[in-house]
C-alpha positions in Angstrom: 107.8 -41.3 42.8 106.5 -38.0 41.7 108.2 -35.7 39.2 107.6 -32.0 38.6 107.5 -30.1 35.4 106.1 -27.2 33.4 102.6 -28.2 32.1 101.7 -28.4 28.5 98.5 -28.2 26.6 98.1 -31.9 26.7 97.7 -31.6 30.5 94.7 -29.2 30.3 91.9 -31.6 31.1 93.8 -33.5 33.7 94.6 -30.3 35.6 91.0 -29.1 35.3 89.8 -32.5 36.6 92.3 -32.2 39.5 90.8 -28.8 40.5 87.3 -30.3 40.3 88.6 -32.9 42.8 89.6 -29.9 45.0 86.1 -28.6 44.8 84.7 -32.0 45.6 86.9 -32.3 48.7 86.1 -28.7 49.8 82.3 -29.3 49.5 82.8 -32.6 51.5 84.6 -30.7 54.2 87.8 -32.7 53.7 89.9 -29.6 52.9 89.5 -25.9 53.5 91.0 -24.0 50.5 88.1 -21.5 50.4 87.8 -22.1 46.7 84.4 -22.2 45.0 83.3 -24.4 42.2 82.6 -22.4 39.0 84.5 -19.4 40.4 88.1 -20.4 41.2 89.9 -22.3 40.1 88.3 -23.3 36.8 89.3 -24.8 33.5 89.7 -21.2 32.4 92.2 -20.7 35.2 94.2 -23.6 33.8 94.0 -22.3 30.2 95.3 -18.9 31.3 98.2 -20.5 33.1 99.1 -22.6 30.0 98.9 -19.5 27.8 101.2 -17.6 30.1 103.5 -20.6 30.4 103.5 -20.7 34.2 101.4 -23.7 35.0 103.3 -26.6 36.6 102.3 -30.1 37.5 103.3 -33.0 39.8 103.1 -36.3 37.9 103.3 -39.9 39.0 103.4 -42.7 36.4 101.9 -40.4 33.8 99.0 -39.2 36.1 98.7 -35.6 37.1 98.5 -35.5 40.9 99.3 -31.9 41.6 99.2 -28.5 39.9 100.0 -24.9 40.5 101.2 -21.7 39.0 104.7 -20.3 39.5 105.4 -16.8 38.4 106.4 -13.2 39.4 102.8 -12.0 39.8 102.1 -10.7 43.3 98.4 -10.4 43.8 97.2 -6.9 44.7 96.7 -7.5 48.4 100.5 -8.3 48.7 101.0 -4.5 48.7 99.3 -4.5 52.1 101.8 -7.0 53.5 104.5 -6.1 56.0 107.2 -8.2 54.2 110.3 -8.8 56.3 112.3 -9.2 53.1 111.5 -6.2 50.8 112.5 -7.1 47.2 112.2 -5.9 43.7 109.4 -7.6 41.8 111.8 -9.3 39.4 113.5 -11.1 42.3 110.2 -12.4 43.8 108.8 -15.8 42.8 105.2 -16.6 43.8 103.4 -20.0 43.9 99.6 -19.8 43.2 96.8 -22.3 43.2 98.8 -25.2 44.6 96.8 -28.4 45.0 97.6 -32.1 45.4 95.1 -34.8 44.7 93.5 -35.8 48.1 94.2 -39.5 47.3 97.9 -38.7 47.2 98.2 -36.7 50.4 100.7 -37.7 53.1 103.1 -39.0 50.4 105.4 -35.9 50.3 103.9 -34.6 47.0 103.2 -31.1 48.4 106.7 -31.0 50.1 108.2 -32.1 46.8 106.3 -29.5 44.9 107.5 -26.7 47.3 111.1 -27.9 46.9 110.7 -27.8 43.1 109.3 -24.3 43.4 112.3 -23.2 45.5 114.8 -24.7 43.1 113.0 -23.2 40.1 113.0 -19.8 41.8 116.7 -19.9 42.5 117.4 -21.1 38.9 115.5 -18.0 37.7 117.5 -15.7 40.1 114.7 -15.2 42.5 115.6 -15.8 46.2 112.5 -14.1 47.6 109.6 -16.5 47.8 106.0 -15.5 48.5 102.6 -17.0 48.4 99.3 -17.0 50.2 96.6 -19.4 51.4 93.2 -19.1 53.0 93.3 -18.5 56.7 91.1 -21.6 57.2 93.5 -23.9 55.3 95.2 -25.0 58.5 96.8 -28.1 57.0 98.6 -26.1 54.3 99.6 -23.4 56.8 101.2 -26.0 59.1 103.1 -27.5 56.1 104.4 -24.2 54.9 105.6 -23.3 58.4 107.4 -26.7 58.7 109.1 -25.8 55.4 110.4 -22.5 56.8 107.8 -20.1 55.5 106.8 -17.3 57.8 103.3 -15.9 58.0 103.6 -12.2 57.9 99.9 -11.3 58.2 96.3 -12.0 57.3 94.7 -9.6 54.8 90.9 -9.4 54.3 90.1 -9.4 50.6 87.8 -10.5 47.8 89.9 -13.3 46.3 89.2 -14.2 42.7 85.6 -13.2 43.1 85.2 -14.9 46.4 84.2 -12.4 49.1 85.2 -12.4 52.8 88.5 -14.2 52.4 91.3 -13.8 55.0 94.4 -14.3 52.9 97.5 -15.5 54.9 100.6 -14.0 53.3 103.8 -16.1 53.6 107.4 -15.6 52.7 110.8 -17.2 52.7 114.2 -15.8 51.7 116.6 -18.3 50.2 119.6 -15.9 50.1 
């Protein structure tokens, strides 16, 4: 049974290794995050999240099986979104760089992480939830829609140094 928590510095290498698994799966055509090895996400991505204190993990029996960043940072292209629920920045919680170990898929880990994110956001007084995914990440898009998130548009962008990305913007209001 997975548990979810804020990551600590002792989790650095395990999270970096997890993101390398994401790159392996992407390169093998198993997943379609649109991420690129050496560009995003990297060990430096994890270090930055740990420094900010906004990196979170899913853990099972002491093993990191999922990771992501939860904070108030809306990436610049969010300004181009036609959000159905306008909200002040301090009331918006965003989930970034969510990934679950491919060997743990179809076990409810991603669903559990999203539930943790929602509960965390509410505990922080943020009923407006937003995040994004690559337009080609059909599996994630389907999951998010099943969990009540609405796609409000696809914005073309250069994402973390990766050109030609169609970023799907999603939102959910918990009010």
